[in-house]
N, C-alpha and C positions, 0 to 999 in steps of 0.2 A: 504494500500500500504506500510505502514511502518512495518507491522508485520514481514516480512522476515528479515529486518534490525535488529529489536529487538531480534529475535531468534538467528541471527548470532552473535550479541553482547554477548548473553548469552551462546554462544558456543553450541547451539542446532541446529540440521539440519533443516533449514527453510522449506524444501520441506516436511519433515515428520511432522512438528509441525503446519503448517498453517491450513491444512484441519481439524484436530480435534478441533483446537481452534475456527475456524470460525463456525463449526458445533455446538459447545457448545454455542457460542454467539447467533446464530440464534435460538436455542432451548430456551434459556433464554428469548430472546426477544418475542418469540411466547407465552410462558407461561405468561409473563408480559402483553402482549396485550390481551390475553384471560381473565385474571383476571380483567383487567381494563374494558373490555367490559362487563363482568358479573356484576361488581360493578355499572357501568353506567346504565345497564338495570334494575337492582334491585332498584336503586334510582329513576328511572323514572316510575317504576311500583308501587311506594309507599311502598316498603318493607323497614322497618327501620333496620339498622344494627349496 
């Protein structure tokens, strides 16, 4: 909810900046969750890394 205020403070158009920023954050979170799930599965299958 504070992203538009931050972008407004930086003199960027909040309407144009919020969607790409949120999309990027969702993508990063998805990759992080994917890698954590893979690490958890490998550790529970007895694969050493």
